[in-house]
C-alpha positions in Angstrom: -2.0 -3.6 14.9 -0.3 -2.5 18.4 -3.7 0.3 18.1 -5.7 -2.8 17.8 -4.1 -4.0 21.0 -4.5 -0.9 22.5 -8.3 -0.7 21.7 -8.6 -4.2 23.4 -6.6 -3.3 26.2 -8.9 0.1 26.7 -11.8 -2.1 26.4 -11.1 -4.3 28.9 -10.0 -2.3 31.4 -13.1 -0.4 31.0 -15.8 -3.2 31.5 -13.5 -4.9 34.4 -13.8 -1.3 35.8 -17.3 -1.1 35.4 -18.1 -5.1 36.6 -16.6 -4.1 39.4 -18.0 -1.5 40.5 -21.3 -2.5 39.9 -20.2 -5.9 41.8 -19.0 -3.6 44.9 -20.7 -0.1 44.9 -19.3 0.8 48.3 -15.9 0.8 46.9 -15.2 4.7 45.9 -11.9 4.2 44.6 -12.7 3.6 41.0 -14.3 7.4 40.6 -12.7 10.7 39.6 -12.6 12.9 42.7 -16.0 13.5 44.3 -18.0 13.6 40.9 -19.0 10.3 41.2 -17.8 9.7 37.1 -16.2 6.7 37.0 -12.6 5.7 35.4 -14.1 3.0 33.3 -15.6 5.8 31.4 -12.3 7.4 30.5 -10.5 3.5 29.6 -13.8 3.8 27.1 -13.0 7.1 25.3 -9.4 6.1 25.2 -10.3 2.1 23.8 -12.7 4.4 21.2 -9.8 6.4 20.2 -7.6 3.2 19.5 -10.0 1.8 17.7 -10.5 5.1 15.4 -6.6 5.2 15.0 -6.8 1.7 13.7 -9.1 1.9 11.2 -7.4 4.9 9.5 -4.4 3.5 9.4 -6.0 0.6 7.8 -7.9 2.5 5.3 -4.8 4.0 4.8 -3.1 0.9 3.8 -6.2 -0.2 2.0 -6.1 3.0 -0.2 -2.2 2.6 -1.1 -2.9 -1.5 -2.0 -5.9 -0.5 -4.2 -3.5 2.7 -5.9 -0.4 0.3 -6.2 -2.5 -2.2 -8.2 -4.6 0.1 -10.5 -1.4 1.7 -11.2 0.4 -1.8 -12.2 -2.9 -2.6 -13.8 -2.3 0.6 -15.8 1.3 -0.1 -16.8 -0.1 -3.5 -17.9 1.5 -5.9 -15.5 4.9 -5.5 -13.7 7.1 -3.7 -17.2 9.3 -7.4 -16.9 7.7 -8.1 -19.6 9.8 -10.0 -22.5 10.5 -8.4 -26.1 11.5 -10.9 -28.7 14.8 -10.8 -29.3 15.4 -8.1 -32.7 18.6 -8.0 -34.8 20.3 -4.6 -34.1 19.8 -1.8 -36.8 22.9 -1.1 -39.0 21.9 2.3 -39.0 22.6 2.9 -35.5 26.0 1.0 -35.3 27.8 3.5 -34.0 30.9 1.1 -33.1 32.5 2.0 -36.1 33.9 4.5 -37.7 32.0 6.2 -39.9 33.2 6.2 -43.8 35.0 8.8 -45.5 33.3 11.4 -48.0 34.3 10.5 -51.1 37.0 13.8 -52.8 35.1 14.4 -55.4 
């Protein structure tokens, strides 16, 4: 969300800079040195950079959500399914001592 906000701010700065230079061509303080290149181009470049970063993070988050949903679907739900209660198997009841073998 921060990158999207940065994108909007930099695009607004670029737009305002271009508009100011169009409306007041006699002012040259918004240009880079003696090159007559507007600072608005730099702001536009930063806005595009922030937009690419926002888009890539958003795509990564959506991809992770899809992977999670696919794993959830493959497991057959959330793994917390209720199984019917079954009586314990006496063959695996180790709470009592084993019987002594006959001494014969």
